[in-house]
C-alpha positions in Angstrom: 0.0 0.0 0.0 1.4 3.4 -1.0 1.4 6.0 1.8 1.8 9.6 0.6 3.2 11.9 3.2 4.1 15.6 3.2 3.6 19.0 4.8 0.9 21.5 4.1 1.2 25.3 4.7 -2.1 26.0 6.4 -3.2 29.1 8.3 0.3 30.1 9.1 1.5 26.7 10.3 3.1 23.6 8.7 1.0 20.5 9.2 2.4 17.0 8.7 0.0 14.6 7.0 -0.3 11.1 5.5 -2.8 9.7 3.0 -3.4 6.2 1.8 -6.1 4.3 -0.1 -9.0 5.2 -2.4 -12.7 5.8 -1.9 -14.6 8.3 0.2 -12.2 10.4 2.3 -12.0 9.6 6.1 -10.0 11.9 8.4 -8.5 10.5 11.5 -7.9 13.2 14.1 -6.0 12.4 17.3 -6.2 12.8 21.0 -4.7 15.6 23.1 -2.0 13.1 24.3 -1.3 11.7 20.8 -0.5 12.4 17.2 -0.7 10.4 14.0 1.0 7.4 15.6 -2.1 6.5 17.7 -3.6 5.2 14.4 -0.8 2.9 13.5 -2.3 -0.3 12.1 -5.9 1.0 11.9 -4.8 3.7 9.4 -3.6 1.1 7.0 -6.6 -1.2 7.6 -9.2 1.5 6.9 -7.2 2.5 3.8 -8.1 -0.8 2.2 -11.4 0.7 1.1 -11.3 4.4 1.9 -9.0 7.4 1.2 -7.7 7.8 4.7 -6.0 11.0 5.9 -4.3 11.4 9.3 -2.3 14.4 10.4 -0.6 16.0 13.4 -2.6 18.9 14.6 -0.5 22.1 15.2 1.7 21.7 18.2 1.7 17.9 18.0 4.1 15.4 16.4 5.8 16.9 13.3 3.6 19.9 12.9 4.7 23.4 13.8 3.3 25.6 16.6 3.7 29.3 15.6 3.0 31.9 18.2 -0.2 33.2 16.7 -3.9 32.6 17.5 -5.5 29.7 15.7 -8.5 27.4 15.4 -8.0 23.6 15.0 -11.2 23.3 12.9 -10.0 26.0 10.5 -6.6 24.2 10.2 -8.5 21.0 9.2 -10.5 22.9 6.6 -7.3 24.3 5.1 -5.7 20.9 5.0 -8.6 19.3 3.2 -8.5 22.2 0.7 -4.8 21.6 0.2 -5.5 17.9 -0.5 -8.4 18.7 -2.9 -11.0 17.1 -0.6 -14.3 18.9 -0.5 -16.1 16.5 1.9 -15.0 13.9 4.4 -16.0 11.6 7.2 -14.4 12.8 10.4 -13.2 10.5 13.2 -12.5 12.4 16.4 -11.2 10.9 19.7 -11.1 13.0 22.8 -9.7 16.4 21.8 -10.1 15.3 18.2 -13.8 14.8 18.9 -14.1 18.4 20.1 -12.4 19.6 16.9 -14.7 17.4 14.8 -17.8 18.9 16.3 -16.5 22.5 15.8 -15.5 21.6 12.2 -18.9 20.3 11.5 -20.5 23.5 12.9 -18.3 25.8 10.9 -18.1 23.7 7.7 -21.2 21.6 7.5 -21.0 21.1 3.8 -17.5 19.5 4.2 -18.7 17.1 6.9 -20.0 13.7 5.6 -20.3 12.2 9.0 -19.0 12.3 12.6 -17.6 9.4 14.6 -16.9 10.8 18.0 -14.8 8.6 20.2 -14.9 9.5 23.9 -15.1 13.1 22.8 -14.7 16.3 24.9 -16.1 19.8 24.3 -15.0 23.2 25.7 -18.3 23.9 27.6 -18.1 21.5 30.5 -17.9 21.9 34.3 -14.8 19.8 34.9 -14.5 17.8 38.0 -12.0 18.5 40.7 -10.0 15.3 39.7 -9.5 16.6 36.2 -8.7 20.1 37.3 -6.1 19.0 39.9 -4.5 16.6 37.4 -4.3 19.3 34.8 -2.6 21.7 37.3 -0.2 19.0 38.4 0.7 18.3 34.7 1.3 22.0 34.0 3.4 22.5 37.1 5.6 19.4 36.2 5.9 20.6 32.6 6.9 24.1 33.7 9.6 22.5 35.9 10.9 20.4 32.9 9.8 17.1 34.5 8.1 15.5 31.5 7.8 12.1 33.2 5.8 13.5 36.1 3.7 15.6 33.7 2.9 12.6 31.6 1.9 10.6 34.8 -0.5 13.4 35.8 -2.0 13.4 32.3 -2.4 9.7 32.3 -4.3 9.7 35.6 -7.5 10.9 33.9 -7.0 10.3 30.2 -5.5 6.8 30.1 -5.8 5.0 33.4 -9.2 6.4 34.3 -10.7 5.6 37.7 -9.7 2.4 39.4 -7.1 1.1 36.9 -3.4 0.8 37.1 -0.6 0.8 34.4 0.0 -2.9 34.8 -3.7 -3.5 33.8 -3.1 -2.1 30.3 -1.1 -3.1 27.3 2.4 -1.8 27.9 3.2 -1.1 24.2 0.1 1.1 24.1 1.3 3.1 27.1 4.8 3.6 25.6 3.2 4.9 22.4 1.2 7.4 24.4 4.2 8.5 26.5 6.3 9.0 23.4 3.6 11.1 21.7 3.0 13.1 24.8 6.8 13.8 25.2 6.9 14.9 21.6 4.2 17.5 22.2 5.9 18.8 25.3 9.0 19.4 23.3 7.1 21.4 20.7 5.4 23.5 23.4 8.8 24.0 25.1 10.4 25.2 21.9 7.6 27.6 21.2 7.9 29.1 24.7 11.6 29.6 24.3 11.3 31.1 20.8 8.2 33.3 21.4 8.1 33.7 25.1 4.6 32.2 25.4 2.3 29.7 23.8 -0.5 30.9 21.5 -4.1 30.7 22.4 -6.8 28.9 20.4 -9.6 31.2 19.4 -13.1 30.9 20.8 -16.0 30.2 18.4 -18.3 33.1 17.8 -21.1 31.0 19.3 -20.2 28.1 21.7 -20.4 24.7 20.2 -22.3 23.4 23.2 -25.2 25.7 22.4 -25.5 24.5 18.8 -25.3 20.7 19.0 -28.9 20.3 17.9 -28.1 22.0 14.6 -25.7 19.2 13.6 -27.2 17.3 10.7 -24.4 15.0 9.7 -24.8 11.3 10.6 -23.2 11.0 14.0 -22.1 8.1 16.3 -20.8 8.6 19.8 -18.6 5.9 21.4 -18.3 5.9 25.2 -15.9 3.8 27.2 -17.7 1.9 30.0 -14.6 2.4 32.2 -13.9 6.0 31.3 -14.0 8.8 33.8 -17.2 10.6 34.8 -16.4 13.8 32.9 -15.9 12.1 29.5 -18.9 9.9 30.1 -21.1 12.9 30.8 -19.9 14.7 27.7 -20.5 11.6 25.5 -24.0 11.2 26.9 -24.7 14.9 26.3 -23.5 14.8 22.7 -25.5 11.7 22.0 -28.6 13.2 23.4 -28.4 16.7 21.9 -27.1 15.9 18.4 -30.2 15.0 16.4 -30.3 11.4 15.4 -27.0 10.5 16.9 -26.3 6.9 17.7 -24.6 5.9 20.9 -22.6 2.8 21.8 -21.0 2.0 25.1 -18.0 -0.3 25.0 -17.8 -2.0 28.4 -14.5 -2.5 30.1 -12.6 0.1 28.1 -11.4 3.6 29.2 -10.8 6.8 27.4 -8.4 5.6 24.7 -11.0 3.4 23.1 -9.5 3.0 19.6 -6.1 2.1 21.1 -7.4 -0.2 23.8 -9.8 -2.1 21.6 -8.6 -1.6 18.0 -10.5 -4.6 16.6 -13.8 -3.6 18.2 -13.2 0.0 17.0 -12.5 -1.0 13.5 -15.6 -3.1 13.3 -17.8 -0.3 14.6 -16.1 2.3 12.4 -16.6 0.2 9.3 -20.2 -0.4 10.0 -20.9 3.2 10.7 -19.0 4.5 7.7 -20.8 2.0 5.4 -24.2 3.2 6.6 -23.1 6.9 6.4 -22.0 6.5 2.8 -25.5 5.4 1.8 -27.1 8.6 3.1 
């Protein structure tokens, strides 16, 4: 299988991307603790009957992080235009789910469907556990202790309540750690070069207030062992997006596609097959 990779100059940044396969375009976004590598294996599998695109969002992996305001959803639109894609199915896990929702609201004609995998959104009253872990991560990152910062991140977004590192696939954990360290390095370089990190722009109207206007076929996947914040967000999106399907995968945490790749691929294929008929 031929994989075409390259860089696209989009919205003042340089985005690394990979494309493979033929058929209706499918975009694989990534989590806030990942990059294109979280889709290793599944990217190639889906490319057997789709044109699959994965890329590092700005500030992640091999993409740049210029010190100017930005909007992830606008970056995605620019990348698709660069690739000559006018409409695509969007797969968004965690942070990628939030980007997918905002992209659909801003560019509805470019959105063929949404597969939201343990998604988050901006408008949520985060629990004390998530807030305290985020503070611990930022303090450790500021002190240059990437390992402690990664451990704090993993508390909510990988381990989830009641689970321990030894309970999970160790190669998966190493992939997540490597991706997280890579993003820390990008952030650190931006701070040194520009003195501060750029802020993502707010939408003119919050996404959370417009969920009912989403018309694209949508499925929301929820991990049965995920944390209460992610679960609540998933339930909200499934109930407020008109016609959205919901599926709970028992025994899996926040990183659904990485923890249960075969189950995810089966669900994704069935959903994309149905969405293509609409």
